[in-house]
N, C-alpha and C positions, 0 to 999 in steps of 0.2 A: 436721280440722283444729285446731292444737294455739291455746289460747287467748293474748292475751296473758297473762297470769295464768302459765300453763304456763309459755311462753316466757322470762318473769321470772325465772323458778325455777329453770330450765335453765341461768339464763347465770349468774345468783346463786351457783348450786352447783357450775361447772362448773372450777376451779381457783384456788386459794388464791395460785396466783401472776399469775392477771389484774392488770393495773394500775388496773382500772377505766376506765370511757371515754373519761373526759374524758382521764388517758393514755393510752391508749389510740391514743384519734384523732390527738393530738399526735401519738406518734409517728410512725403512720402515715402521716400528712400529712406530717413532716420531712423522710422516707423517701424520700418521694415525690420532694419539693423537690429534695434532693441527689444523687436520682437520675435527675432533669432538668435540672441544670445540670453536672451532671460534662460531659453530652455540648455544653453550651458554650460552658464552658471548652473542651474540641477541637473545634468548631467557628473559637474564636477567637484559636486555637493557643497555647495560655496553661497546653497543660501537660495532662495528664489521658491518654497515652499508651494504655490500655484500660481499656476501660470495658464490665461487663456488666451490663445494666439485672435490678435487682430488680424490676420492676412485673408483676403475674402474679403474685409468691412473697409479694408482701404479708404475707398473713394467718399464712404458715408459720413464716417469718420474725420476725414479732413473739412468736411464741407461744413458737420454738425461743430466741431472745432471754432473752424472761421466765422459762422453764421452767430457763435457766442464772443456780447463783448464784457471782455474781466473785468471786473470790478463794478459795474452795471447789471450785464442778467446776471441771473444764477444755473449753475450747469448739476446735473443730476446723473451722473454716468454709472455706467455697471463695471464687471469684472473686467470684461472684453474691449474697454474702449479708452487701452492706450495711445492709440493714437488722437480719438478725439483731446484726451488732453494733452498731450506735446502740442496741439494743434492750437488747444483753447490758451495756453499758459506755463505750464511744465516747460521745464527744461528736462533733457537727458538724464543730466545728475538728479534730481529728482523722483525723475520713475525707479532708476535705478535702486535709489538707497531708500524707496517703497520697495522694491522688490524683494532686498534683500533684510530689511528690517531694519534698517540702523538710526542711530536715535537722533540723528539729523535729517529724517523724513520726514516730510511737510504738512502730510495728512495726520499721522500720529504716533510720531518719535518713537515708531518702529514697534507698536504695541498692537499694529491693525495689521488683517490679516495681508501677505500679497498677494499684488492688481487689486488693490482697494484703494485707486487711485484716488488725492484731491490735493486742493491746495483753499483752505479755506477766507484765505487773505486777499483770492481775487474771484470767491464767489464759486470756486470747483468744489462743492462739499463732498462729503464724506457719506457715507451711502449703507444701509442695512447688509449684511450677508442673506439676510432674508429673500429669496429670488424675486422684485418689483415692487419689494415692500416702500422705496422709494418714489412709487409714484405717487403713492399719498403724502408724504414730506413735500413735494413737486406742490400736487395742489393747496398744500399747507399754506405755503411762503406763498404759493401764486394769490391766494387769497387774502392775504395780507398784504401785497401790494394794490390789489386793488382795492381793497379798504383804505387803505392811509394814502392814496392818491389824489384822493379829494374826502379829508374827513366831515365836512361836513354832511358829502350823500355818503359815503362809506362804500356798501358792496353795490347800491345802484347808481354808483359816478360811472362818468363817460367818458371811456380812456384818450377815446381819439384825437382831443384835442391835447391831452400829456401826450402822447406818441409822437408828436412834432419835434415834442422837446426829448428825449428820449426815457420812456419809460421802458421798467428792467421788463425782461420777459424770463420765462422759467421755462428752463428746457430739460428735459427724464429723455432716458435712454434705457432700453434693456431688449434684451432676442423676442424670437416672437413666441416663444415659447413660455417666457413669464405671463401671456394674457390669459393662461390659462389659471391664474392665480385673482383670486377676488379684489387683490389690491387692487387690479389694475380696473375696473369698471368701476368700483369705490372712486377710482379720481378722475376717471375722466366722464362720469355723470355727473359728481361735484364741481367739477372745472365748467361744465358745458349750463347746468342751473343758471349760473353766477358768471357766466362769461368771461371766465380766467386766461388772463396772460398768459397762454403753459400752453408748448408744444412739445411733444411726444416721440420719440422716434422710435421707429420698430425696428430693427434687425433682422430681415428672415432669412436664415440662412440654411433651411429644412428639415431642420433635428433641434431637440432636445436632450443634448450629451446624445443619447442614442437612441431615441425614440423619434423616428419621423412624427413630421408632421400631419400624415392623414388616420395617423393614429390618436390625435390629440383632438383634431376638430374638424368638422364636416366641409369647410371652409378652404379653397387652395389661399386666398389671400386672408389672413384673419384678423386683417383689419375689419372687412365687412360684418365680421360682428358686431364694431359696433356702433355700424351705419345708419344703424331707427337713432339715434344719439341727437337731437334736437342743438344746430346749431353747432355743431363739430364735423371740424373738418379733415376732408383725408385724402391729400396728395401721395401718389405710387410715382419711384422713380428706382433705375437702376443700382443700386447700389455698387460696384464696379467700373462704372461713368463719373468722375468726377464733376463732368459738367452737367450734366440730368440731375446730379444730390446737390445741386449748389442752385439749378433754379426750385429745384422744391424745398428747400428751404429759404429761399427767396418767396413764394407763393404761400408758403407757410405763415411765414414771419411779416408779410405784410397784412394777413387775413388777420392775423390775432393782432396787430398794432390797431387795426380800423378798429378791434374792438366788436369783432363779431363773437369772438368767439375762442374757445382752444382748437388746435389742431393736431392733427399727425399727420406723420412723413412716412411711410412704409417702402423702407426699402431693403429691396432684394437681390442677396448675395452671397455669395457660395464659401462653405465653412473649407477651407483647404486643408486641414489638418484636424485631428483628433480632438474635442470638448476643450480639452483640457490634458493637461501632464498627468492625472489618475484615470484617462481614459485611453481605449486600442481602436482606434475606426475604423479599423483593419477586419476587426471583428463583425461588422456588420452593414459595409459599405463594401460593393464594389469596386473596381478600378474605373469602370464608368462612371 
């Protein structure tokens, strides 16, 4: 068993993007408050027509949001990524304005579906409501970043030297069930072929709405479906362990910044609530 000193040493060296204990706790606490408040808006018929809770995904989303360097990197979140966007640079007010579809919403002036968080001014991009489609958007942007990093060499450019001065990294996030869609393979295959600076975060909570993972794929860990793609690094972590999530994000970022290829961070999460407000998980999940 690790001593307290060993644990402290591990935590202190885990990531240069870790915001510190107090700030991490503040973000996690605020994120959970917003997550619960969204449900209250729904109950009071005040807005937030659609909400997918982030509870149980908090740690990996904190790590993703903090690792993302706003206004330099690019982030393509998905509808459950409230904590990611909060840690990445959206304020609590901006998140609520999106949920309530107000004109001041920075994602789309209230014209977008709720829980489609974005802030283009700091490179948190709007995503398609078609699940996992934004994986291709992310790959396309990563392709442009590599092409224009060294225009004379284009897609043959070596990103290693540029990485030292801060080359943008593209982050894409979604749930494990999105991997059943062809968009994901197309994006990962293309990113691998061109060794693009792209990190895909897969948040696995075991369910695609009401469909358990065992009915979607033969592999327990869906990332293994992509194991055969050359130069694609896969890093696993426990999605409820803050420090393990930051470690995994660091490993992936270092791999990508060295120009070795794209990476997957596969986080094992827990879905505490129903998939969304239009789902009733009591009908297909036991209390255990």
